[in-house]
TORDO-91469 format. One record per residue (C-alpha): residue number from 1; x, y, z; residue in three letters. Coordinates in steps of 0.02 Angstrom, whole numbers, plus 50000, padded with zeros to 5 digits. Each point is the difference from the previous one (the first is absolute). Layout:
{pado NUM,{X,Y,Z},Ala}
...
This chain:
{pado 1,{54735,57339,53787},Unk}
{pado 2,{49938,50008,49825},Unk}
{pado 3,{49998,49827,49888},Unk}
{pado 4,{50020,49995,49821},Unk}
{pado 5,{49806,49947,50009},Unk}
{pado 6,{49950,50150,50087},Unk}
{pado 7,{50111,50110,49880},Unk}
{pado 8,{49937,49945,49871},Unk}
{pado 9,{49792,49959,50021},Unk}
{pado 10,{49974,50115,50158},Unk}
{pado 11,{49942,50175,49903},Unk}
{pado 12,{49912,50135,50091},Unk}
{pado 13,{49885,50138,49915},Unk}
{pado 14,{50089,50149,50069},Unk}
{pado 15,{50109,50089,49874},Unk}
{pado 16,{50188,50051,49994},Unk}
{pado 17,{50068,50152,49978},Unk}
{pado 18,{50075,49991,49834},Unk}
{pado 19,{50209,50000,49986},Unk}
{pado 20,{50109,50081,49882},Unk}
{pado 21,{50034,49925,49841},Unk}
{pado 22,{50192,49996,50062},Unk}
{pado 23,{49979,49880,50153},Unk}
{pado 24,{49874,49885,49924},Unk}
{pado 25,{49847,49989,49865},Unk}
{pado 26,{49846,49893,50059},Unk}
{pado 27,{49946,49872,49872},Unk}
{pado 28,{49839,50006,50094},Unk}
{pado 29,{49914,50106,50130},Unk}
{pado 30,{49994,49932,50177},Unk}
{pado 31,{50026,50031,50189},Unk}
{pado 32,{50088,49849,50049},Unk}
{pado 33,{50124,50042,50146},Unk}
{pado 34,{50090,49862,49934},Unk}
{pado 35,{50007,50029,49834},Unk}
{pado 36,{50068,50175,50051},Unk}
{pado 37,{50148,49918,50118},Unk}
{pado 38,{50062,49863,49871},Unk}
{pado 39,{50014,50179,49891},Unk}
{pado 40,{50105,50057,50119},Unk}
{pado 41,{50106,49852,50029},Unk}
{pado 42,{50035,50013,49805},Unk}
{pado 43,{49898,49829,49969},Unk}
{pado 44,{49880,49964,49820},Unk}
{pado 45,{49863,49894,49988},Unk}
{pado 46,{49963,49906,49844},Unk}
{pado 47,{49840,49892,50010},Unk}
{pado 48,{49985,49834,49903},Unk}
{pado 49,{49834,50023,49886},Unk}
{pado 50,{50074,49859,49885},Unk}
{pado 51,{50153,49919,49945},Unk}
{pado 52,{50137,50116,49963},Unk}
{pado 53,{49875,50121,50050},Unk}
{pado 54,{50007,50123,50123},Unk}
{pado 55,{49901,50163,50070},Unk}
{pado 56,{50077,50131,50114},Unk}
{pado 57,{49911,50006,50174},Unk}
{pado 58,{50008,50181,50103},Unk}
{pado 59,{50141,50132,50015},Unk}
{pado 60,{50158,49990,49879},Unk}
{pado 61,{50157,50072,50052},Unk}
{pado 62,{50105,50110,49927},Unk}
{pado 63,{50154,49868,49950},Unk}
{pado 64,{49872,49893,49912},Unk}
{pado 65,{49943,50137,49876},Unk}
{pado 66,{50176,50053,49968},Unk}
{pado 67,{50068,49832,49983},Unk}
{pado 68,{49849,49963,49879},Unk}
{pado 69,{49883,50101,49880},Unk}
{pado 70,{49825,50028,50021},Unk}
{pado 71,{49880,49930,49894},Unk}
{pado 72,{49900,50090,49878},Unk}
{pado 73,{49851,50055,50101},Unk}
{pado 74,{50134,50072,50135},Unk}
{pado 75,{49993,49868,50124},Unk}
{pado 76,{50149,49915,50062},Unk}
{pado 77,{50067,49860,49906},Unk}
{pado 78,{49931,49817,49996},Unk}
{pado 79,{50141,49901,49940},Unk}
{pado 80,{50152,50061,50054},Unk}
{pado 81,{50096,49837,49948},Unk}
{pado 82,{49993,50070,49831},Unk}
{pado 83,{50117,50115,50065},Unk}
{pado 84,{50119,49910,50116},Unk}
{pado 85,{50084,49826,49952},Unk}
{pado 86,{50003,49953,50179},Unk}
{pado 87,{49831,50028,50019},Unk}
{pado 88,{49947,49908,49835},Unk}
{pado 89,{50108,49852,50077},Unk}
{pado 90,{49899,49992,50169},Unk}
{pado 91,{49836,50036,49903},Unk}
{pado 92,{50033,49825,49936},Unk}
{pado 93,{50032,49922,50178},Unk}
{pado 94,{49865,50087,50078},Unk}
{pado 95,{49877,49923,49855},Unk}
{pado 96,{50043,49840,50025},Unk}
{pado 97,{49999,50020,50183},Unk}
{pado 98,{49818,50062,50006},Unk}
{pado 99,{49967,49856,49874},Unk}
{pado 100,{50059,49881,50118},Unk}
{pado 101,{49851,50017,50110},Unk}
{pado 102,{50068,50067,50160},Unk}
{pado 103,{49910,50038,50155},Unk}
{pado 104,{49952,50160,50078},Unk}
{pado 105,{50132,50071,50074},Unk}
{pado 106,{50145,49932,49877},Unk}
{pado 107,{50136,50115,49930},Unk}
{pado 108,{50149,50002,49895},Unk}
{pado 109,{50135,50136,49990},Unk}
{pado 110,{50090,50043,49887},Unk}
{pado 111,{50173,50074,50090},Unk}
{pado 112,{50097,50144,49962},Unk}
{pado 113,{50038,50080,49858},Unk}
{pado 114,{50029,50187,49920},Unk}
{pado 115,{49920,50104,49876},Unk}
{pado 116,{50078,50167,49915},Unk}
{pado 117,{49909,50147,50044},Unk}
{pado 118,{50104,50107,49893},Unk}
{pado 119,{50137,50122,50027},Unk}
{pado 120,{50104,49866,50060},Unk}
{pado 121,{49885,49976,50146},Unk}
{pado 122,{49939,49824,50050},Unk}
{pado 123,{49855,49934,50105},Unk}
{pado 124,{49997,49841,50084},Unk}
{pado 125,{49831,49885,49966},Unk}
{pado 126,{49925,49830,50045},Unk}
{pado 127,{49837,49935,49950},Unk}
{pado 128,{49902,49857,50079},Unk}
{pado 129,{49837,49880,49957},Unk}
{pado 130,{49860,49996,50115},Unk}
{pado 131,{49850,49889,50031},Unk}
{pado 132,{49866,50083,50075},Unk}
{pado 133,{49834,49935,50075},Unk}
{pado 134,{49912,50097,49857},Unk}
{pado 135,{50133,50025,49860},Unk}
{pado 136,{50176,49989,49940},Unk}
{pado 137,{50109,50153,50003},Unk}
{pado 138,{50162,50068,49952},Unk}
{pado 139,{50107,50090,50119},Unk}
{pado 140,{50144,50115,49938},Unk}
{pado 141,{50071,50114,50123},Unk}
{pado 142,{50181,50096,50007},Unk}
{pado 143,{50118,49927,50132},Unk}
{pado 144,{50107,50160,50033},Unk}
{pado 145,{50038,49962,50190},Unk}
{pado 146,{50018,49811,49973},Unk}
{pado 147,{50118,50017,49857},Unk}
{pado 148,{50099,50096,50124},Unk}
{pado 149,{49984,49907,50124},Unk}
{pado 150,{50064,49854,49883},Unk}
{pado 151,{50153,50104,49955},Unk}
{pado 152,{50038,50052,50195},Unk}
{pado 153,{49979,49815,50046},Unk}
{pado 154,{50133,49940,49832},Unk}
{pado 155,{50135,50115,50054},Unk}
{pado 156,{49965,49946,50168},Unk}
{pado 157,{50025,49835,49965},Unk}
{pado 158,{50148,50013,49870},Unk}
{pado 159,{50100,50095,50155},Unk}
{pado 160,{49927,49882,50138},Unk}
{pado 161,{50091,49834,49906},Unk}
{pado 162,{50176,50078,49923},Unk}
{pado 163,{50112,50073,50112},Unk}
{pado 164,{50114,50146,49952},Unk}
{pado 165,{50140,49861,49967},Unk}
{pado 166,{49868,49896,49902},Unk}
{pado 167,{49966,50145,49886},Unk}
{pado 168,{50156,50037,49962},Unk}
{pado 169,{50029,49802,49956},Unk}
{pado 170,{49866,50010,49909},Unk}
{pado 171,{50076,50159,49875},Unk}
{pado 172,{50160,49907,49995},Unk}
{pado 173,{49898,49856,49915},Unk}
{pado 174,{49921,50109,49882},Unk}
{pado 175,{50163,50098,49971},Unk}
{pado 176,{50068,49821,49939},Unk}
{pado 177,{49839,49975,49911},Unk}
{pado 178,{50037,50152,49870},Unk}
{pado 179,{50167,49954,49998},Unk}
{pado 180,{49976,49856,49944},Unk}
{pado 181,{49863,50033,49864},Unk}
{pado 182,{50132,50114,49931},Unk}
{pado 183,{50153,49876,50000},Unk}
{pado 184,{49907,49843,49956},Unk}
{pado 185,{49863,50055,49899},Unk}
{pado 186,{49995,49859,49904},Unk}
{pado 187,{49997,49874,50114},Unk}
{pado 188,{49829,50069,50076},Unk}
{pado 189,{49910,49949,49860},Unk}
{pado 190,{49914,49836,49918},Unk}
{pado 191,{50086,49980,49824},Unk}
{pado 192,{49834,49944,49937},Unk}
{pado 193,{49866,50085,50081},Unk}
{pado 194,{50092,50161,50036},Unk}
{pado 195,{49929,50017,50156},Unk}
{pado 196,{50108,50003,50172},Unk}
{pado 197,{50044,49831,50053},Unk}
{pado 198,{49968,49915,50164},Unk}
{pado 199,{50143,50063,50079},Unk}
{pado 200,{49923,50163,50003},Unk}
{pado 201,{49853,49991,50074},Unk}
{pado 202,{50028,49991,50186},Unk}
{pado 203,{50119,50161,49982},Unk}
{pado 204,{49863,50088,49892},Unk}
{pado 205,{49886,49962,50130},Unk}
{pado 206,{50101,50070,50132},Unk}
{pado 207,{50043,50150,49913},Unk}
{pado 208,{49816,50034,49960},Unk}
{pado 209,{49959,49987,50201},Unk}
{pado 210,{50148,50109,50025},Unk}
{pado 211,{49926,50129,49907},Unk}
{pado 212,{49816,50014,50036},Unk}
{pado 213,{49969,50159,50069},Unk}
{pado 214,{49847,50078,50090},Unk}
{pado 215,{49952,50083,49846},Unk}
{pado 216,{49999,49818,49903},Unk}
{pado 217,{49975,49869,50119},Unk}
{pado 218,{49939,49877,49893},Unk}
{pado 219,{50090,49845,49919},Unk}
{pado 220,{49939,49848,49913},Unk}
{pado 221,{50064,49830,49958},Unk}
{pado 222,{49926,49893,49870},Unk}
{pado 223,{50042,49820,49948},Unk}
{pado 224,{49957,49928,49851},Unk}
{pado 225,{50012,49841,49909},Unk}
{pado 226,{49954,49899,49839},Unk}
{pado 227,{49911,49857,49982},Unk}
{pado 228,{50124,49941,49852},Unk}
{pado 229,{50135,49884,50047},Unk}
{pado 230,{50165,50091,49980},Unk}
{pado 231,{50166,49920,50043},Unk}
{pado 232,{50073,50046,50164},Unk}
{pado 233,{50125,50132,50050},Unk}
{pado 234,{50146,49882,50015},Unk}
{pado 235,{49953,49885,49847},Unk}
{pado 236,{50042,50057,49804},Unk}
{pado 237,{49830,50082,49948},Unk}
{pado 238,{49929,49953,49817},Unk}
{pado 239,{49968,50103,49859},Unk}
{pado 240,{49815,50004,50029},Unk}
{pado 241,{50027,50063,50160},Unk}
{pado 242,{50132,50117,49961},Unk}
{pado 243,{49871,50086,49891},Unk}
{pado 244,{49852,50019,50099},Unk}
{pado 245,{50111,50059,50154},Unk}
{pado 246,{50071,50130,49885},Unk}
{pado 247,{49837,50050,49938},Unk}
{pado 248,{49940,50013,50179},Unk}
{pado 249,{50159,50099,50051},Unk}
{pado 250,{49963,50124,49837},Unk}
{pado 251,{49808,50034,50081},Unk}
{pado 252,{50054,50014,50158},Unk}
{pado 253,{50119,50124,49962},Unk}
{pado 254,{49885,50099,49889},Unk}
{pado 255,{49855,49996,50119},Unk}
{pado 256,{50042,50038,50166},Unk}
{pado 257,{50036,50159,50082},Unk}
{pado 258,{50174,50090,49999},Unk}
{pado 259,{49998,49967,50176},Unk}
{pado 260,{49977,49814,49999},Unk}
{pado 261,{50114,49867,50011},Unk}
{pado 262,{49972,49839,49923},Unk}
{pado 263,{50107,49857,50067},Unk}
{pado 264,{50023,49826,49913},Unk}
{pado 265,{49998,49877,50130},Unk}
{pado 266,{50049,49838,49900},Unk}
{pado 267,{49856,49898,49876},Unk}
{pado 268,{49844,50100,49964},Unk}
{pado 269,{49996,50093,50178},Unk}
{pado 270,{50031,50165,50003},Unk}
{pado 271,{50001,50149,50141},Unk}
{pado 272,{49928,50172,49992},Unk}
{pado 273,{50061,50126,50118},Unk}
{pado 274,{49884,50147,50004},Unk}
{pado 275,{50036,50151,50095},Unk}
{pado 276,{49859,50128,50039},Unk}
{pado 277,{49859,49862,49993},Unk}
{pado 278,{49885,49944,50128},Unk}
{pado 279,{49898,49839,50001},Unk}
{pado 280,{49857,50050,49883},Unk}
{pado 281,{50127,50086,49865},Unk}
{pado 282,{50091,49828,50004},Unk}
{pado 283,{49853,49889,49977},Unk}
{pado 284,{49951,50121,49848},Unk}
{pado 285,{50173,49984,49943},Unk}
{pado 286,{49978,49799,49996},Unk}
{pado 287,{49837,50026,49884},Unk}
{pado 288,{50068,50100,49880},Unk}
{pado 289,{50160,49886,49982},Unk}
{pado 290,{49879,49839,50011},Unk}
{pado 291,{49899,50089,49854},Unk}
{pado 292,{50141,50051,49900},Unk}
{pado 293,{50116,49816,50011},Unk}
{pado 294,{49846,49925,49960},Unk}
{pado 295,{49942,50083,49846},Unk}
{pado 296,{50197,49984,49920},Unk}
{pado 297,{50036,49867,49873},Unk}
{pado 298,{50158,49917,50068},Unk}
{pado 299,{49988,49886,49878},Unk}
{pado 300,{49935,49846,50103},Unk}
{pado 301,{49864,49962,49918},Unk}
{pado 302,{49872,50050,50141},Unk}
{pado 303,{50007,50143,50142},Unk}
{pado 304,{50119,50001,50114},Unk}
{pado 305,{49932,49993,50212},Unk}
{pado 306,{50075,50102,50137},Unk}
{pado 307,{49994,49992,50172},Unk}
{pado 308,{50035,50138,50118},Unk}
{pado 309,{50039,50045,50182},Unk}
{pado 310,{49989,50183,50069},Unk}
{pado 311,{50060,50069,50160},Unk}
{pado 312,{50037,50175,50082},Unk}
{pado 313,{50124,50033,50119},Unk}
{pado 314,{49988,50054,50183},Unk}
{pado 315,{50113,50102,50092},Unk}
{pado 316,{50117,49937,50101},Unk}
{pado 317,{50013,49825,49898},Unk}
{pado 318,{50146,49903,49949},Unk}
{pado 319,{49999,49974,49792},Unk}
{pado 320,{50001,49809,50001},Unk}
{pado 321,{49861,50017,50111},Unk}
{pado 322,{49923,50106,49871},Unk}
{pado 323,{50049,49907,49856},Unk}
{pado 324,{49926,49826,50091},Unk}
{pado 325,{49829,50080,50018},Unk}
{pado 326,{50025,50029,49807},Unk}
{pado 327,{50022,49815,49978},Unk}
{pado 328,{49866,49944,50120},Unk}
{pado 329,{49882,50112,49872},Unk}
{pado 330,{50059,49932,49853},Unk}
{pado 331,{49970,49810,50086},Unk}
{pado 332,{49825,50066,50027},Unk}
{pado 333,{49972,50035,49835},Unk}
{pado 334,{50090,49839,49933},Unk}
{pado 335,{49872,49907,50089},Unk}
{pado 336,{49859,50108,49947},Unk}
{pado 337,{50018,49962,49811},Unk}
{pado 338,{50061,50079,49840},Unk}
{pado 339,{50016,50181,49985},Unk}
{pado 340,{49935,50048,50179},Unk}
{pado 341,{50092,50121,50111},Unk}
{pado 342,{50039,49952,50179},Unk}
{pado 343,{50015,50148,50137},Unk}
{pado 344,{50081,49997,50169},Unk}
{pado 345,{49971,50166,50086},Unk}
{pado 346,{50114,50035,50165},Unk}
{pado 347,{49939,50023,50174},Unk}
{pado 348,{49930,49810,49999},Unk}
{pado 349,{49870,50060,49896},Unk}
{pado 350,{49897,49874,49913},Unk}
{pado 351,{50077,49931,49823},Unk}
{pado 352,{49901,50003,49851},Unk}
{pado 353,{49998,49964,49815},Unk}
{pado 354,{49928,50061,49835},Unk}
{pado 355,{49952,49953,49825},Unk}
């Protein structure tokens, strides 16, 4: 079996037949069978030559040239993160990983995300930062089969854990929720923030879980708290607290996507239900919230500090388990210090936090 070291370092003197532009564009000539194999497996190799600077190695698959424009000299794109927000986000994580001095063989995966190929076509991708004996590389790979398998697993899990009667019961709950939205709309919102109130959180999460589909299998939940001391939900809030929360609600209503739902849970705590959002995207959204709210003048005489926790839904789990994991991620962030982001992926993966 070919190792990554062999793929990158074993170069033969024999030339390979030049392939057409419709299949690949060679960044440099060479006859390494491993590099050709990686091209056929739709994997791109970017060799790290300096912090934030990379060179292409070997052959470039067609999907890469369709997604990212060529350089001025006609070679493949050496900085795809300039054209992909998800790659831009992962590049920051990869650079921190490389600078931390990991040993050869260590790697950092990004998780799956989807890029738009145009004409309504989407392509699932995954990036991985690898440390080799003789260098550091960033791999970008099209993962069509892995994505299709994930969709199949999601569909199977949803069918396995829910009987037909369970699905009918859940549909009735959603119907009742919609009726409550239309008949008791004024009771769904917090009067100060104008966001949904805490009584709606469980219903919103359950409704979003039930509406997950194979075309949009992701659902994220973010819990955010302010460091400013506010009155508890059962007490009479003061005017200063009302003013701060009113501003917070206005900012969130203006800044979040229309598909997102923000819930004021009480005091300075807000949950954000984010459909069609995976873990890297939820972390990016949390970073943007910190930047947005830190730079806003709330009249406190100092920046507002936040703590945020992020997680994503695992097919088949109960809504309460999903919410509890978000609370655990938030607690990780609180323990780590102000303006940190805790993350608790499902499936028992390691938790972490970000600045």
